[in-house]
C-alpha positions in Angstrom: -24.6 136.5 -19.2 -24.4 138.2 -22.2 -28.4 136.6 -23.2 -29.7 138.0 -19.9 -28.3 141.0 -20.1 -30.1 141.7 -24.2 -33.2 140.7 -21.8 -32.7 142.8 -19.8 -32.6 145.9 -21.4 -35.7 144.2 -23.0 -37.7 144.3 -20.7 -36.0 147.8 -19.0 -37.2 149.6 -23.2 -40.1 148.7 -22.9 -41.0 149.5 -19.5 -39.6 153.2 -20.3 -41.8 153.6 -23.5 -44.8 152.2 -21.7 -43.7 155.0 -18.8 -43.7 157.4 -21.6 -46.9 156.2 -22.8 -49.0 157.9 -19.9 -51.7 156.3 -17.9 -54.8 156.2 -19.8 -57.0 158.0 -17.2 -54.8 160.7 -18.5 -54.5 160.6 -22.7 -58.3 159.4 -22.3 -60.2 160.3 -19.0 -63.3 159.7 -21.2 -62.2 156.5 -22.0 -63.7 153.8 -18.5 -62.1 150.8 -20.5 -60.4 149.3 -23.8 -60.6 145.3 -24.5 -58.6 144.7 -28.2 -59.3 140.8 -28.5 -56.7 139.6 -31.5 -55.8 136.6 -32.9 -52.8 136.3 -34.3 -51.1 133.9 -37.2 -48.5 133.0 -39.1 -46.9 133.4 -42.7 -48.6 129.9 -43.6 -52.7 131.3 -44.2 -55.3 130.3 -41.7 -52.9 129.4 -39.0 -53.5 131.1 -36.5 -50.4 131.2 -33.9 -52.5 132.1 -31.0 -56.1 133.6 -29.6 -55.0 136.5 -26.6 -57.7 139.6 -25.3 -55.3 142.4 -23.8 -57.9 144.4 -21.0 -57.2 148.4 -20.3 -58.3 149.7 -17.3 -57.8 153.6 -16.2 -55.3 153.2 -14.3 -52.9 151.4 -16.0 -50.7 152.2 -18.7 -52.0 153.9 -22.9 -49.0 151.9 -24.8 -51.0 150.0 -27.2 -47.9 148.4 -28.8 -48.4 144.0 -28.7 -45.3 142.3 -29.2 -45.2 139.6 -31.9 -45.9 136.4 -31.4 -44.2 134.1 -34.0 -40.7 132.7 -33.2 -37.3 134.5 -33.7 -39.2 137.9 -35.2 -36.8 140.4 -33.3 -38.4 144.2 -32.9 -41.2 143.7 -34.1 -45.0 143.9 -33.0 -48.4 145.7 -33.9 -48.9 149.2 -32.8 -52.8 150.3 -32.2 -52.4 153.3 -30.7 -53.3 155.6 -33.6 -56.0 152.7 -34.0 -57.1 153.9 -30.5 -56.8 157.5 -30.3 -58.8 157.5 -33.9 -61.2 155.6 -32.0 -61.4 157.8 -28.9 -61.6 160.8 -30.7 -64.5 160.3 -33.1 -66.2 158.8 -30.4 -66.4 155.4 -31.3 -66.5 152.7 -29.4 -65.8 149.8 -31.6 -63.3 148.7 -34.7 -62.2 145.9 -36.2 -58.7 145.1 -38.9 -55.9 143.8 -39.7 -52.2 143.9 -38.9 -49.1 143.0 -40.6 -45.8 142.6 -37.9 -43.4 145.2 -38.8 -39.8 143.1 -37.8 -38.5 140.5 -39.2 -39.2 139.2 -42.7 -41.5 140.7 -44.5 -45.2 139.1 -44.2 -44.0 136.5 -41.4 -47.2 137.5 -39.3 -49.9 139.6 -39.2 -52.9 139.7 -36.6 -56.7 140.5 -37.2 -57.8 143.0 -34.2 -60.5 143.9 -32.7 -61.2 146.6 -30.2 -64.1 147.6 -28.2 -64.4 151.0 -26.1 -66.3 151.8 -22.8 -66.7 155.3 -21.9 -67.9 157.0 -19.1 -71.0 157.6 -18.2 -71.5 161.7 -17.8 -73.0 161.9 -13.6 -76.4 162.3 -12.9 -75.7 165.8 -12.0 -75.2 167.0 -15.6 -78.2 165.1 -17.3 -80.8 166.6 -14.5 -81.9 170.2 -15.4 -81.9 173.3 -14.1 -84.4 174.6 -11.3 -86.8 176.2 -12.4 -86.4 180.2 -10.6 -89.5 181.3 -8.7 
């Protein structure tokens, strides 16, 4: 029973954090989508735990804290929020990088990530020249 309550409390905390992060369309109005491809590694070098691709749409939450998938990792994960904020701020479309899990035993898990961002196209009205006055 205690395990179930603990699990439900964790789920509720994640939901609370997602709501606090806000919606993508509000936080990043110029972005039409974000794709994050991650390769999870365990402590042993070259030991791939899994590969994962996560898509973010304007209607979804701007919550970029990915859970650690290593068995037994509590309160760990990979926060990509600052990376994505920097990319959007500078108008960049992609980035690659590497992060260590911030929970549990130091260096127990890591990810290699690749982020691709799609921006909204400017409307045709804003691209067309102003009408000539006669």
